[in-house]
C-alpha positions as CSV (number, residue, x, y, z in Angstrom):
1,M,132.9,87.7,65.0
2,T,129.4,88.2,63.6
3,T,127.7,91.6,63.1
4,I,125.3,90.8,65.9
5,D,128.2,90.2,68.3
6,W,129.8,93.5,67.4
7,R,126.5,95.3,67.9
8,S,125.9,93.6,71.2
9,R,129.4,94.6,72.5
10,A,128.9,98.1,71.3
11,K,125.6,98.4,73.1
12,T,127.1,97.0,76.3
13,A,130.0,99.5,76.1
14,R,127.6,102.4,75.4
15,D,125.3,101.3,78.3
16,R,128.3,101.1,80.7
17,A,129.6,104.5,79.7
18,E,126.1,106.1,80.1
19,D,125.6,104.4,83.4
20,V,128.8,106.0,84.7
21,V,127.5,109.4,83.8
22,T,124.1,108.6,85.3
23,K,125.8,108.0,88.7
24,V,126.8,111.6,88.7
25,T,123.8,113.3,87.0
26,R,121.1,111.0,88.4
27,M,119.4,111.3,85.0
28,P,119.1,109.1,82.0
29,P,121.2,110.0,78.9
30,R,119.9,112.5,76.4
31,R,119.7,109.7,73.8
32,I,116.7,108.1,75.5
33,R,115.5,111.0,77.7
34,G,114.4,112.8,74.5
35,D,112.3,109.8,73.4
36,I,109.9,110.2,76.3
37,S,109.8,114.0,76.8
38,P,111.3,117.1,75.1
39,L,114.8,117.9,76.1
40,W,113.8,121.4,77.1
41,L,111.8,119.9,80.0
42,D,113.6,119.9,83.3
43,F,113.7,116.2,84.0
44,A,114.8,116.4,87.6
45,K,112.6,119.4,88.6
46,T,109.5,118.0,87.0
47,G,110.0,114.7,88.7
48,Q,110.4,116.3,92.1
49,D,107.3,118.4,91.4
50,Q,105.3,115.3,90.7
51,V,106.4,113.7,93.9
52,G,105.5,116.9,95.8
53,F,102.0,116.9,94.2
54,L,101.5,113.2,95.1
55,T,102.6,113.9,98.7
56,E,100.6,117.1,99.3
57,L,97.4,116.3,97.6
58,C,97.3,112.5,97.4
59,G,98.8,111.4,100.8
60,L,101.9,109.6,99.4
61,T,103.8,108.0,102.3
62,A,107.0,106.0,102.7
63,G,105.0,102.8,103.0
64,H,102.9,103.1,100.0
65,R,102.7,100.6,97.1
66,V,103.0,102.8,93.9
67,L,102.2,101.9,90.3
68,D,103.7,104.0,87.6
69,I,101.9,103.3,84.3
70,G,104.0,104.3,81.3
71,C,107.0,104.9,83.6
72,G,109.4,105.8,80.8
73,V,112.9,106.4,82.0
74,G,112.1,107.0,85.7
75,R,111.2,110.6,85.9
76,L,108.9,109.7,88.8
77,A,110.9,106.7,90.0
78,V,114.2,108.6,90.6
79,P,112.8,111.1,93.1
80,L,110.6,108.4,94.7
81,T,113.7,106.5,95.7
82,G,114.2,109.2,98.3
83,V,110.6,108.9,99.6
84,L,109.6,105.2,99.6
85,G,111.0,103.3,102.5
86,T,111.8,99.6,102.8
87,K,108.1,98.8,103.5
88,G,107.1,100.7,100.4
89,R,107.2,99.3,96.9
90,Y,107.3,100.8,93.4
91,D,106.2,99.0,90.1
92,G,106.5,100.6,86.7
93,F,105.9,99.4,83.2
94,D,106.4,100.8,79.7
95,V,106.1,99.7,76.1
96,L,109.7,100.6,75.2
97,P,112.1,97.9,76.4
98,Y,115.3,99.9,76.3
99,M,113.8,102.3,78.9
100,I,113.0,99.4,81.2
101,D,116.6,98.2,80.8
102,W,117.9,101.6,81.8
103,C,115.6,101.8,84.9
104,T,116.5,98.2,85.9
105,R,120.3,98.9,85.7
106,N,120.2,102.3,87.3
107,I,117.4,102.2,89.8
108,S,116.5,98.6,90.7
109,R,120.2,97.7,91.2
110,T,120.4,100.0,94.3
111,H,116.7,100.0,95.3
112,P,115.5,96.4,95.2
113,N,111.9,97.4,96.1
114,F,111.7,99.2,92.7
115,H,110.6,96.9,89.9
116,F,110.2,97.5,86.2
117,Q,108.5,95.5,83.5
118,H,108.2,95.7,79.7
119,A,104.6,95.9,78.6
120,D,104.3,94.2,75.2
121,V,101.6,96.6,73.9
122,R,101.3,97.6,70.3
123,T,101.3,101.3,69.3
124,S,101.5,103.2,66.0
125,I,104.5,105.3,67.2
126,G,107.4,102.9,67.6
127,H,106.3,99.6,68.9
128,D,104.4,97.6,66.2
129,A,104.3,94.2,68.0
130,G,102.3,92.9,71.0
131,V,98.7,93.1,72.1
132,D,96.3,96.0,71.5
133,A,96.0,98.4,74.5
134,A,92.3,97.6,74.6
135,D,93.1,94.0,75.4
136,Y,96.1,94.5,77.7
137,A,95.8,93.1,81.3
138,F,98.0,94.7,83.8
139,P,100.4,92.0,85.3
140,Y,99.4,92.7,88.9
141,E,97.0,91.2,91.5
142,D,93.7,92.9,92.4
143,D,93.8,95.6,95.2
144,A,97.7,95.6,95.0
145,F,98.4,99.4,95.1
146,D,97.8,102.4,97.3
147,L,98.5,104.9,94.5
148,A,98.7,104.7,90.7
149,Y,100.1,107.4,88.5
150,A,99.9,107.8,84.7
151,G,101.8,110.9,83.4
152,S,101.3,111.7,79.7
153,L,100.0,108.2,79.1
154,F,96.4,108.8,78.1
155,T,97.6,111.5,75.7
156,H,98.8,108.5,73.7
157,L,95.9,106.1,73.9
158,T,92.8,106.0,71.8
159,P,89.3,105.5,73.4
160,D,89.2,101.7,73.6
161,G,92.7,101.5,75.1
162,A,92.0,104.3,77.5
163,A,88.8,102.7,78.7
164,N,90.5,99.4,79.3
165,Y,93.4,101.0,81.2
166,L,90.9,102.8,83.5
167,T,89.3,99.4,84.2
168,Q,92.6,97.8,84.9
169,I,93.7,100.6,87.2
170,A,90.4,100.3,89.2
171,R,91.1,96.6,89.5
172,V,94.7,96.8,90.8
173,L,94.0,99.8,93.2
174,R,92.9,98.9,96.8
175,P,89.7,100.4,98.1
176,G,90.4,104.0,99.0
177,G,93.4,104.0,96.7
178,V,94.3,107.1,94.6
179,F,94.8,107.4,90.9
180,V,96.5,110.5,89.3
181,S,96.6,110.9,85.6
182,T,97.2,113.6,82.9
183,W,94.9,114.1,79.9
184,N,94.5,116.4,76.9
185,M,90.8,117.3,77.6
186,Y,88.4,119.6,75.9
187,N,84.7,120.4,76.1
188,A,83.1,120.6,72.6
189,E,80.5,123.2,73.7
190,S,82.9,125.6,75.4
191,E,85.3,125.2,72.6
192,R,82.6,126.3,70.2
193,L,82.1,129.5,72.1
194,L,85.8,130.5,72.5
195,P,87.0,133.1,70.1
196,G,90.6,131.7,69.9
197,R,89.7,128.0,69.3
198,S,93.2,126.5,68.9
199,L,91.8,123.0,69.2
200,D,91.5,122.5,65.4
201,K,95.2,123.5,65.1
202,A,96.5,121.2,67.7
203,W,94.3,118.2,66.9
204,P,92.9,118.7,63.4
205,H,91.4,115.2,63.0
206,A,88.0,115.0,64.8
207,R,86.8,111.5,65.7
208,G,83.7,112.2,67.7
209,S,84.7,111.4,71.3
210,H,88.3,112.4,70.6
211,R,90.7,114.3,68.3
212,L,94.0,113.2,66.8
213,K,97.1,115.1,66.0
214,E,98.1,112.7,63.2
215,A,95.6,110.5,61.5
216,A,98.2,108.0,60.3
217,H,99.7,107.6,63.8
218,P,96.7,107.9,66.2
219,E,98.7,107.4,69.4
220,S,101.1,110.3,68.6
221,N,98.9,112.7,70.5
222,V,95.2,112.4,71.5
223,A,92.7,114.8,73.1
224,F,89.4,113.6,74.6
225,D,86.0,115.3,74.9
226,E,85.2,115.8,78.5
227,L,81.6,114.5,77.9
228,W,83.1,111.2,76.9
229,L,85.9,111.1,79.5
230,R,84.0,111.6,82.7
231,P,81.6,108.7,82.3
232,Q,84.6,106.4,81.6
233,Y,85.8,107.0,85.1
234,R,82.4,106.2,86.6
235,D,82.0,103.1,84.5
236,S,85.4,101.8,85.5
237,G,84.7,102.2,89.2
238,L,86.7,105.3,89.9
239,R,85.4,108.6,91.3
240,I,86.9,111.9,90.1
241,V,87.9,114.3,92.9
242,E,87.1,117.9,91.9
243,P,88.5,120.2,90.7
244,V,90.2,119.0,87.6
245,R,93.6,120.8,87.7
246,P,96.0,122.2,85.1
247,D,98.9,119.8,84.7
248,A,102.0,121.4,86.3
249,T,104.5,119.3,84.4
250,Y,103.4,119.8,80.8
251,S,102.4,123.4,81.3
252,P,102.9,126.1,78.7
253,L,104.5,128.1,81.5
254,R,107.5,125.7,81.5
255,V,108.0,125.9,77.7
256,P,110.8,128.1,76.3
257,A,109.5,131.1,74.4
258,R,110.9,129.9,71.1
259,I,108.6,126.8,71.1
260,E,104.9,126.9,70.2
261,A,103.0,124.8,72.7
262,S,99.5,126.2,72.9
263,H,98.1,122.7,72.9
264,L,99.4,122.3,76.5
265,W,96.6,124.7,77.7
266,Y,94.3,121.6,77.3
267,T,96.5,119.3,79.4
268,C,95.0,118.6,82.8
269,T,95.5,116.4,85.9
270,I,92.7,114.3,87.2
271,I,92.7,112.8,90.7
272,A,90.4,109.9,91.3
273,L,89.6,107.5,94.2
274,K,88.5,103.9,94.2
275,P,85.6,103.8,96.6
């Protein structure tokens, strides 16, 4: 038997063992959960909070068609299985194929109206093949969704990719559809006046319209100037619904005291409509 055969069998055995545990915990294994969010984050609670936010503020109903952009390992999808009915539909995509595999095995298998796709998009943080985010076309028809969600996605896109994704989102949302997303956002003028000014510490590499945590790996963590960001929504055909809110998921208030996470004070949630 070849090395490839052994590796394939080992992977299959590991997946089966982890899927048995998943049936009890309703959570992905630590091995892959930690690749999409820190393990101190309460996976189940934050997913439920996201669904509550979408229900209370964005009108999520059982019959909605939902798009989850950068779906990871189903933090939103898992609690949505208890909300979307047979007339509703969920679609999610992510650049990491093993996460899509887990979601397909553990969510789609028992919820056939939940669909997951691998997006072959190149990044500098773990997926070096595929198309650039600035050129990626979402694999969905125009006006296909009632609600789109992007949690901690634009925190890993540089401006050209972010602008393209906003355009794609506006295309696939129906008129009157809602888009919810999280961003690291700052205002250069207000930052200049603040005595603390932790922006330089969190994102030391200034690039005009945005700032980077790591120059060698731009998508590792990105913050955008508000003066650049707001016009991008308008130009893509989306209208921001005020106020811009603090992000309840990636909040410093959720972080254990031993972990330094001051950069999360810049993380916000934007709700937008497609007129």
